[in-house]
N, C-alpha and C positions, 0 to 999 in steps of 0.2 A: 504494499500499500504506499502511495506517495506521501511524503511528509507534508503537513500543512504549515510547517514553520516557514516564516518569510526568509527569502534568500539573504545571505549576509551582504552588507554593503561596506564592510570593513575594508579599508585600503591596505593592500599588501605592499609593503615597502620593497623596492627592488634595489639591489646593490651590485655594483660592478667593481672588480679589482682593476684599478688603473695602473698600468705599468709606468716606469720612468722613461722608457724609450718607445718609439713608435716607428712603424715602417713608412717609408716615403719614397716617391720618385723625385729625385733632386736634379735640377738642371745643372749641367756642367758645361763650361765654355760658352756661356750665354752669348748669343749673337748668331750670325749666319751658319756657323758650324756647330751649333749646340748639340748636346746629347743628354739622355736621361740615364742616371744611375740609381739603382735601388739601394738605399742606405737606411740606417737607423738614426733618428734625430730625437731630440727631447720632446716629451709630451708637454704641451702648453698648459698653463693654469688659467681658467676662466676668470674674468673680472666680475664685479658684483652684478652687472646687468647682462652677463653672458651665459651661454651654454657650452659645455664641452661635449662634443659629439664623437662617437666612435663610428666612423663610416664603414659600411660593409662594402661599398663600391664607389667608383667614380667613372663618369663618362669621359671620353677623350674628344675634345672639340678643336676645330681648326684655329679658334681664337687662342687656344693655349700655345699653338705653334708660333703664332705671330708674337705673342708676349715673349716667348723664349728666344725667338729669332730677332726680336727687337726691330721689326721692320714697319711699324705703324707710326713712327715719329713720336713715340711716347718715351718717358723716362724708362730706364731699365728696371726690371724686377729687383735687382740687387741694390738699386738706389733706395729702396724701401726695406731692405733686409729680407726680402722674400726669395726663397729658393725652390718653392713648390708651386707650380701652376695648377690649373684645374678649377672648374666652377660648376660641376654637375655631380654633387655628392648626395648620397642618401645613407642614413644610418640611424643610430639610437642615441638618446641623451644619456650620458653616464655621470654627469655632474652639473649642478645648477648654481649660478651665482647667488649671493646673499639677498639681492633685491628682486630676484625673479619670482613672480607670483603665479603665472599661468602655464608653466611647464613643470614637469616632474621627471625624475630619473625613470627611464624605461619608455618614455614617449619617443615616437619616431619623427625625425626631422630631416629637412633637406637644405642644402646650401646652393645658392644661385650665383649668376654672374656678378650681381651686386651683393656685397656682404652686408652693407648698411647704407642708409640714407639719413638725411638730417631730420626729416619729418616735420620741419618747421619753416618751409618756404612755399611760395605760391604753387610751384610745380608739384610738390608733395601733397599739398592740400587739394590739388585739382586732379588727382589720379594719374599724374605723369611723373611719379617719383623716379622712373627710369631715366629721366633727364636731370635729376637733382644735381646742382652744381657742386654739392659737397658729398656726392656718392662715393663710396669706396669700392673699387673693383677687386673681386676675388681673384687671387692668383697673380695679381700685379702689385697692388699696394698692401694686400693682406694675404697671409698664407692660404694657398689653394687646396683643392680637394685631392691632389696627388699625395696628400699626407693623411694617414688613417685617423689619427686623433686631431681634431681641429676645433678651434674656438669660433663660435658664431654668436653675434648679438641676438638675444632672445626675441627682440621686437621684429627682427627681419628674417628669422628662420621660418621656413614653410612647414607646417604640420603635414605629415603624410598619412592619408586615411587608411583604414583597414581595407584589405583586399587589393591594394596596389603594391606589387612586389618592388623591392629596391631596384632591381634591374630595369624596371619600367620607370620608376620614379626619378632615378638619377638623370637620365636624358631629358625628362620633362622640365627639370630645373632651368635648362637653357634652351635646347633646340625646340621643344614644343611650345614653351612659353613665348619665345621670340616669334614663332610662326603664328601663334594665336593673336599676338599684338598686331602683326602685319595684316592679317586677314580682317581683324576688326577695324583697323585704320583705313583699309581699302573701301569699306562701306559698300559692299557688293550686294546686288540683288540675288535672290535664290536662283540656283541653276546656272550661275555664271561660269564661263570657261576660265579656269585659273591655270596658267602655264608655269611650271617650275623648271627652269633651266638648271641642270645639276641636281634635279630632284631625286636622284638615287642615292644621294649622300645623307648624312645624319640629320641635318636641319631640314632639307627639302622633303625627305620622306615623312617627317612629322607633319609638315605642311600638307602633304597629300592626304594623310589620315584626317587632319582637322578640316580641310576643305570639304572632304566627303561628309564628315559628321555635321558640318554646317549647311549642307544641302547644295554644294557647288559641284562642278565637274572638273576634277583635276587632271591635267595633262603633264607628263614628264618628258623633258628633253635631256637625254643623257646617252651613254653608250655602254654596251656590254651586257651579256646574258644575265649575269648575277643581278645587276641593277634593274634590268627589265623585269625579271621574275619578282623581285622584291616590290617594285613599284606597282605592278599589276595585282599582286597578292594583297597589298595594303590599300587598294582603292583607286588607283589611277585608271581613268577611262581609256587612256591610250598612252603608249610609250613611243616616242619618236627618237630613233637612234641617229645622232648627228653624223656618225661615221658612215652609216649606211646611206643616208640621204644627201650628205655633202652639201653642195651649194643650194640644193632644193629643200633644205630643212625647214626654212621659213614657210615655203609654199605648203609643205606637208602639215605644219602646225596650223596654218590657215585653213586647210581642208578639214582637219579633224575638229576644228572649232567652228563648225557650221558654215564653212566656206567664207567666213568673214575675218576671223582672227580672234585673239584672246580678249576677254573683258579685263583681265588682269594678268600681269607677269610679275612673279615674285622671284627676284634674283638672289639666290643664295651663293652661287659660285661666281666669284669676281670675274673670271675669264668670260662669263656669259654676257657681261654688260654690252659688249660691242654689237651683239645681235638682238638685244632685248626688244628694242623698238620694232624690229621687223616682225616680231611675233604677234603684234596687235593687228597686222594686216590692214583691212579697211574699216575696222570697227571704230565707231565714234564713241568718245567718252571713256576710253580705256585708261588704265593706270599701270605705271611701272613702279613696283615697290622695291626699293633698294635696301637690301639686308646685308649681303656679303660685303665685308670690308677688305678691299685690296691693299697691298703694300702702298705706302704713301708715294704719290707722284707717278703712279703707273697707269692709271685708268681714267678715261673721261667718257661721259655719255653725250654724244653729239647728234644733232639733227637740225634741219632747217627750221626756223621759226614757223614757217607755214605748216609744217607737219603738226606742230602743237596747236596751231590756231584752227586749221580746217578740220582736225580730228578731235578737238577738245581733249587733247592728251595731257595727262598729269604725270609728273615724276615726284614720288613721295619717298622720303627716307623714314625708316623705322629702326628703333634700337632694340634692346632686349625687352623681355616682358616685365610686367609689374607683378606685385604680390597677387593682385586679382587675376591676372592671366595665369599664373602658376596654379592658383586654386581651381580655376576653371578647367585647366588641362588635367589636373589630378582627378577632378570629378568625371571628366570624359573617360579617363583610364578606369576609374572605379566602375563605370557603366559598360566597360568593354569596348569603347570606341577608340581608344588609343592602345594598340597592342605593342608587345615587345619588339623593338627594332634592333636590339643590341646582340652582338656576338660577345659572349662572356669569356674573358681570358684571365689567366692567373697573373699575379703581380710580376712574376719573373718575365712575362712577355710585354710588360709596359714599354721598355726602351725601344724595342723593334716596332711595336704597334704604333707608337708616336711617329716614327719615321715613315711607316706605311701610310699613315694618315696624311703626312706632309706630301707624300708622292701621289696622293689621290687614288690609292689602291684599295680603299675600304668602302664597301656598300653598307648603307645604314650607319650604325654606330658600333663602336667597340666600348664595352664596359669592363673595367678592371676590377676583379674581386680581390680585396685585400687578404682574404683568408684562404685563397687558393695560391699555393706557392708555385 
């Protein structure tokens, strides 16, 4: 016979043994010839308003490569005393600062491209904290997620809901949140054709899933059987292989987009900027969403003013996602609308995986599991 006693609501305290040292992928020879070495570094101590997270995994993002190569005309990581890149981390809270009220040990949390914002400027108040002038970039001015134990301000750590595995949550922190922000800023009508040049990569493939979930018609322009299969599996309506179609790629994109062209082109691969405008074809009112950041001084988007005027063409830049974007993407994942895009690899493979990412050899995302050696 079942007990009629009420279920206990007593909080069970969780405790973690925190080591003195932690595993980390440390950048060596910062600059064009950088490499990653797996080392042991000191475990940091959280401040009164911080959390100490033990990350189970980190995603590898092309932005990490730019920070380590120092080709974005930004100060070096080492100028801030940072030796670990990374900004896609998912794990568990193992210690809370003295002033922290709404987090507890054992909660799951994620670290994003911005590790903190001021919360006290017009942009933060207006839901645009991703442009906060006092924002701190994870893996550049603060230790990134290539380090297993990491300090994160409690107010800007993202709670990870039940049912969303860490391997899914980690890439959401950057790639999915960034794509969600771009799609929202594009202000598209339902069933719009959205073209993703380089859409077989880690950021673009999240955009494909989100565009599908939002009721749009995603088209991927990329090359290779692996990226084709992944794109079509995760919701792309068509895959246009630029190696196969060559000079006729734009015409093929126009054809699959209702014989007119794209309503929106979201550029995640910087090398695709040179062809982005051609993908809108004869469509009026299209938008080019600029997401991928090329090395400084290497790329321009050029067109005759008449192309903008007669076709009501807009060029819009979007940065990383906000806290709200991340929460929305985690909700999509909880509902099964954002699936795992990541190949999971052990920590020992981090150095070569970063170089493969740099060479453009990875479809989707690679996630490094800190507990797999």
